[in-house]
Structure formats: structure tokens, C-alpha cells
C-alpha positions, -999 to +999 in steps of 0.1 A: -428-170+481-399-180+502-376-191+472-383-158+455-372-139+487-340-158+489-332-152+452-339-115+456-317-113+488-288-131+471-290-108+440-290-077+461-263-089+484-240-099+455-245-065+438-235-047+470-204-068+473-193-062+437-199-024+442-178-024+474-148-042+460-117-020+460-098-014+428-066-035+429-033-017+431-011-018+400+016-044+404+050-033+419+076-025+393+099-054+384+136-046+388+164-066+374+197-064+393+227-072+371+257-089+387+281-065+404+313-058+386+346-054+405+370-031+388+391-027+420+418-046+438+396-053+468+381-087+472+343-088+475+316-116+473+299-102+442+270-127+443+262-119+479+263-082+470+237-086+442+216-107+465+217-080+492+206-054+468+177-076+456+167-082+492+168-045+500+145-037+470+121-065+480+120-050+516+109-018+499+080-036+482+094-041+447+095-072+427+133-076+423+153-104+407+190-111+402+202-114+366+227-140+353+244-113+333+268-089+349+275-052+348+300-042+321+336-031+330+333-003+305+340+033+316+303+043+314+276+022+331+255+010+302+234-021+298+251-047+276+231-066+250+230-095+275+216-072+302+189-059+278+179-093+265+177-108+299+157-079+313+133-082+284+130-120+290+124-115+327+098-087+319+116-062+341+106-025+341+140-013+354+176-025+354+202-017+381+239-018+372+265-017+400+304-016+399+331-013+425+360+010+413+392+024+428+387+059+442+423+070+435+430+097+410+452+073+391+453+035+397+491+036+399+491+063+426+505+051+459+479+047+487+495+076+507+493+101+478+460+116+490+461+128+526+429+122+544+417+094+520+431+066+541+420+061+576+430+033+600+406+005+605+390+000+639+373-032+626+373-059+653+375-085+626+410-074+616+431-105+618+464-088+629+449-082+664+466-048+666+500-063+668+513-046+637+495-013+642+463+000+625+453-015+592+447+012+566+418+009+542+411+033+514+375+043+505+362+026+474+337+040+450+305+022+442+291+033+408+255+025+401+228+034+376+191+028+371+178+023+336+143+017+322+144-016+303+152-011+267+164+024+272+201+035+269+198+067+289+199+063+327+173+076+351+203+084+373+240+074+372+259+082+404+283+068+430+288+065+467+320+059+488+324+029+509+353+015+529+362-022+526+360-042+558+384-069+569+359-098+561+353-103+524+317-114+532+309-081+549+326-058+525+302-033+508+270-048+524+259-014+538+265+002+504+240-022+488+214-011+514+221+026+505+218+018+468+185+000+474+172+031+492+183+054+464+167+032+437+135+031+457+134+069+460+140+074+423+113+049+412+087+062+437+092+098+426+084+090+390 
């Protein structure tokens, strides 16, 4: 009688455990981040910028990966054939394209043509040490767009302004964090 009781207990116990198991959450969307394009005259560590964007998306609980292909230098942000093929190969749900561009009305315009656009740097990393006066840095525009993989129309296509810093390694890092926040917001509201 004892083996029968143990068998019955194990059967009931296993049925209770199976009934209590919680349904698993769907996997986090996979986001491919294309290499950052630099259509400006400002130096920037493009690999580090893409890595920073991926890290920001991962902090926001997404499965993000850096792509080998880069953002196009074309006027409109659109995934290239390389971007689309790589996103498909990496089984991404979304693709993020990012580009740094000049914020001037015309690239040949002198830096002082737009009053208020140029502000002196108070960056402690400036190498001149204040001996030659303030260093002027113009705000740069960071264009970025989010696409569903294998779709040509963006979920959003926008830009933010960012000022270059004295150290190339630090330039545009905070912009990548802001872009990660915007991408996170857009994907979560869908």
C-alpha cells in the first residue's frame, strides 16, 4: 500500500506544479544597430558610438547587436541592401540607422553666420587651457531612424542636436544614450 501512496502523491504533486507554471514572456525584440555614419567635419569614434547605443538598448532590456554594415551617407536614412541582408541574417526585428551631419544651413557657410548657434566650450578637457580664449563648438545634428526589418518605411526618422566635446572619445556619447531612450520608447509603445 505504501508504493501506491507514493505514486499517487508524486502524480498529484507534478500536476500541481505543471498547473502553477507561469507562461513565459515573449523574447525581447532583437535590434540591429548599423555602424554610425559621419557626414560632418567633426572627428568621432564611430565604433564606440555604435557600441554605446547597443549598450543603452541592452540596459533597456532589448537584445541588441552591432552590425558590420554602416549607415548610408545618402540624404534620406534608408537601410542599404547590406543593412537589410545582415539584419535578416542576424534575425533582427528592428534596425537602427544613425548619422552625424553638419547643422549649418549650407556646408560652406562660415561658423559665425548663425548668431546663437556657436557657444564657447567650458570643457575642462580643452587642450588650450584657456590661454587662447574660449573654444567655440557648433552644435551637430544626429539623424537617426528606426525600421522594422525588411521594411523601407521608418517607424520614426528624426534628429537631435549635440555639441562635440574636446576629446574625440567622448564626443556624442550622451547623444547615443538619448537615441537609445527614444528607440526604447518607440518600440514599447507598439
